[in-house]
N, C-alpha and C positions, 0 to 999 in steps of 0.2 A: 416467576411463578412456581410456590411450593407443592409441587405435584409429589403424588408417590413413585419411587422409584423400585422395579424388579426385574429378574433378569431375566432372560430369555426363553430360559428354560420352568419357569411359572409359569409363564402366559399361552407359552405354545407348544407345539408338538414338531419334536424338529428331526426332521429324515435327511440323511444324508443319499443322494441318489445313489446308483448301481449304474452298469456295462454288462449288458446280456451278452455273451460270451459271441462273438464275434464272426467263429468259423463258422455260427452255422447261423446261413441267411436268413433260416426262417425266422429269427427275432424281429426281422425288419424288412419294411414296407408299410403299405400302408395301412395308418393305425395311430394312436394320439400323435402331438409331437416330442420332440425328442431331443431337450436343451442342451446343449453346451454352453462355455462361458463365453464365447463369442455371440451367444445368441441375446443377451444380454443385453442392461445399459441403452434399450430402446425406451420413447418416450408412451407408449401405447402396451397395454397388458399385452402377451405374446400369447396367440392362441393360436401360429402357425412353427412350423422350423423345417431346414431343407430334410436332418433327417429323423425318421418317425417310426415308433417301433407295432412293430403286427402284437396282434393277441397272446400269441405264444411269450414275444420276450417284454411285452404287460405285463406274464405273469411271473416275470422273475425278477420283477420291479418293482416299486412301491406309485403308483397313480399319487399326483397329486391332487386337490382340486380349485376350481378357477379360485385364486385371493391370496394362493402363496405368495409368499415372499421368498426367490430366490438368492443366493450373495456368495461366487466365487469366495471359496477357502483355500485355494492351493495356489500358486506360483504367480506368476508373474502379474498375472490378471485378479487377484487376489482385492477384493471390493465391487468386481462389479454386479451390480442390483437388478430385479428383475418382479415382478409379479405376472400370474400367471392367470392369463386370459378364457381359458380353458381347461376340462381336467386332463391333466398332461404330466412325462415323467423327465427325470436330472439323469445325468451321468455321476461318476461319484467327486467330482470337481464341487459340487456344489452341495449347500447347507441350507435346507428350506426353511422357511417357519409357516405353520400350518395353526397360525391363530386362534385361539379359543374369542369366548363371546366378550373377553374385557377388554378388545383390539379390533377394532375398526383394517381389515388390513390394509386400507391406502396410506392408514398412519404411518402404521409398521413399516412400510416399503418405502414414504418419504425419511421417516426415521432414521433407516438403512443408507441412501442415498447422502445421507446429511455425515452416518462416520462411515467413509469407505476407510480414512485417515486408521480412526481405531482397527476395525478389521485388519490392515494390515499392521499395525501397531503388536496385535497382539498374538499375529501367525506368529511359530517359531522359531528359530531363525538359523539351523541348522539344514544347511543342503537344501532343498527344498523346499518354502515357509511354505508352512500349512496350518490351518484356524481346523483345530477336530474339535468334531461333537462334541463333545465333552467342555472344551475352553468357549465353545460359540453359543453352545447354551449357558455359561456363568455369565457372561456381559448384559449392560445391564441397559435397562430405555425406559423414559421417565414414562406413564400412566396418567395423563388425566381424562374425566369424565368423558363418557363412550361419546356424549353429544357436543362434547369443545372439541374431540378426536377427529369427528364430523365436518364441523366448521372449520376447522384447520386445515384438512383433505381437499376443502372444497374450495378452500384463499389458495391455497396449492395448486387443485389442478388449471383453475383460470394461469396460474402462469406458466405453465408445464405447457397448456397448449399453446400458448404464446411459443416460446421454446422449441415447441415442434412445427409450428409456422412459419418461423422460422431460419429453421433447419431447411425445409421443403424447398421454400422461397431460394435457398442456399443452394441446394443440390438442383433446383432446374438454370439456375443460371451457371452454375460450374460444368452442367452440360451443352451449354451453347457454344463453344468452343472446338467441342470434335462436330456438334453439326454442322457450323460455320468451316470446318476444316474440308467435312464432307464435298461440302457443295461448291465449294472452289476447286476442291482441287480430285472429285470422282471417288467411286470406289480402288481406295490403292489396293484393295487384295488385290482384284480382278487388273487394276491398272485398266480402268475401264473406256479413258481418257486417252491411250495408246501414249503418256508422257515416253523421253525415254528412260530407259532403265541405264543405272551408273555406281561401278559399285563404290563401296566410303571409302575405296584406295583413293579411288580416281579428286574425292571432294574435303577428305582429310590432309590436313598438312601435320598436325604433332598428335599422340596420342601420348599418356605417360598416368600410370599407375602408381595412387599420390603416397602421402610421408606416414613411416611408421616410425612414432620412437614410443619409450619408456616412459610409463606412469609421475614417471618424476616432473616431467616435460613439463606435465597440463598444471591448468590452474592461474597464469599467466598469460600476458605475450600475447598475440593477435587473433583474432578468430580462424579456426581449423573445422571445416563444412566436413559432413557425417554424414550417415548414412537417412536418418531421421530429417535431416534440412531439406531433403525432396521430398516432396508431398504432393500428391496428385500434380503433377507435370512443372509445379512450380518449387519455388528457393524461399523456403520457411522458412523468417530469419531470427522465430520468437525466441527459442533457448539455441546461443550460442557456445560452445565451449573456447577457453582458448588455450595456445599452447607457447612455448619460449622454441623459437627457430632461428638461425643462423643467420646471416646474410647469403651466403650461400645456398641456404637449405631454400630460404624465400624463393632468390631466384627461376628456384629448379620446380617448385611445388605452388608457386600464390596463381592466385586465381584474377582473369580480368575479363572485363564486363564482353558477353559475347562468347565464352568458353562457356562451354554444354559440361556441366556434371554429370558424368551416368556412374550406377551405384552398377559394381559388377562384382557384389557377393551375396544371395539372398537365397531366399525361398525362389524357386522359378514362376512362382506365382508377378515378383516382382523384382525380381534381378532386373537392371534394362533400364528402370528407368529410372528416369532423368529430368532438368531443368538446365534451361540459360542463365546462364551467371549476369546480374543487373548491375547497374552504377552500386544501387544501396549499400551493395557489398562493403565496399574498400577495401581494408587493405585486408586480403586472407589466402591458406593455405587449406591444403584438399587430403581429408585421411586415405589411409592402404585399401580401404573396400570400395573407392570408387576412383573414376578415372577419368580424365581431364581432358577430353577432343573439342582438336581448334577445328576452324573448316574455312576450304579457302569459298571468302566472300562475294569472290567475282562469279562462283559456279552456285554455289548452294549459301542461305541464309540459315543462320542456328534457331532462329524457332520455326521455319520449317522440316530442317533434321530433325531436330527434338520432337515437336509434334507426329514425327513422320514415326518416331520409335517406342512415343509414346502411345500408339494409335494402337489398335487390335493387328490391322494389317501389317506394322510393324511389328511389334512383340511377339508377334507367331514366326516372323521370319530370323529376329533375333531367337529366340528360343530355338528354334533348331538346329543354333550350331553351336550351343553354349553345353557346358560338363558339365554332369551330377551328379553330385557323391553326398550317400545317406539326408536327402531330404534339401541337399539345400545346392545350388547351383553359382559359377561363376563362367562368367567372359574376361578374358583379356582383349587387348588392343588387338591382337593377328587373330583371334576373332572377330570381330567387329569389320575389322575394315573388308573382309569378306565380303559383307549384306550388302542385295544390291535395293537399291535405295529407287524409287520412280523421281523424274526430276524435269519439274516443269516450270516454264519460261522462271527465269526471275523477275518479272515486274508482279509473276502471280504469285511468288515469294515474298517480292516484296509486300504486296496486297495484304496477305495474311499477318505478317511481321506485323505491318501499324494497325489490325484490329486487334492481330495477340497485345501489343501495346496497351492499348485499352482494354481489352478485358480484364490487364492483369492488372490496373489501378482499381479497376471497382472489386478483382476478387479480395488485393490487398486488403482494405473496408471490409468486406465483408466478411474476413475475417478476424478485424479488430472487431466490429458491432457484434459478431457473436461472441467474443469470448467478454464482451465485459456482459453481453447478455446475462452468459452465465455467472459471472461475476453478482450480479444484481443477484441473481435466482438461490446463488449460493448463501447472500446474506442473508435474504428473507425466508427461507430452508431454514437457517437455524436463527430467525426472529420469530418463526413462526414456531419449533418449535423447543421453543423457551416460553409460549407464552403469551411475549409481547404484540401479535400481531391479533388476538386478542382476547385483546385488556377489555375493552370497553363492550365487546359482545359481553363478555363476564361478567363484568359488573354488573348487568340488566339482565342481566341470571342466578344471581347468588344464592338464592333459597333452594331453586330447582338445585344446582352444580352440589352442593353442601347433600343433600338429600342419593344426589347419585353415588359420590363420594361416598357416605355412608353405605351405602348397598354394595358399592366395588370392593371396602375393607371386606364385608363382611364375604364375600363370595370369593376372598384371595385366601382369608382365613379356612375356610370351604374345598378350597385347594390344598390350602397347606397337612389339613385334616386328612386329608383322603395318600392310605400309603403306595407308597411307588410299588407296579410293577413287576 
């Protein structure tokens, strides 16, 4: 469909957020939501955030109305998108679009969702990537008649609701293992069932930090497991980098089924995350930011040990012994073996391992189906924004739409004649 094309700046007020002085604690407290990049990419309009601005903080910021479309325009998270569900403010990493009467806000929101890659490509490449306010305002968007925008939003809202419901179901399922773990072993933070406490040194038979090789060795060879391959206590192999290794390197850094891959360098919240290696991985090694842990399976099963370390109780114990430096945390094999771990009978551990195996199989299916749903949504999003999904609807309303387009053009000419402030 040949809709008119306009720049963001022609149809929206563009607002770059601010950060009121952090040293003045009176700027923060009960008040309006203060949105930062991690708050974006939600399924529903944003109405609350952890950080909020008090009335004093609001006076140093620009409040945005409900319907403002927020786009992260700096750093690795460029392209994250959200829409305001209430009056709120953002920090300076976010440019917001306060659309005028020619754009239905949620149409602008869905357009921005579809154009994440455009935002990344338009950012400067020197140092930290930035898409500044001026260049952001020059980006173009299609401008269907407002009634067609609303019809497109109606279609996409149904699809978005389906995605939201699927994610909520998956999230509830992903929480099930921790519930079952607690039912079997009790509250391990207090050791409520009075299990024997053993040092990991008593059950670990081997630890090794991972392999480091320069960039020229990457691109061919066998998979190398990295930090991002450990997600939510499971091994995620949807992306696997390849590396050339010698026979000697493989013998020292190979991953075998039953090994535990533990992340040793990360933020304090994520360091120590781990996953059990399964048969699906095949021949692979692991990178230097991880540790390979092998346990004596006559005393402890890998699935139990990994689940304990990933649990709040185990992670708190792990964090008590790690090293901190400039926002990062590090754990090494010598730190790991000092940790105490409740040691239930092997039969109970085997019961947990059998449950974990079944949950892992369903988890993998959920991940695949979620990715498929995302692909369907992305394809339909692109088709909606080219007018393909509203073709029949449009054909039945041609005269009305022509009148809307004429009025739209009149308004655009009027905006063009208004001198800049």
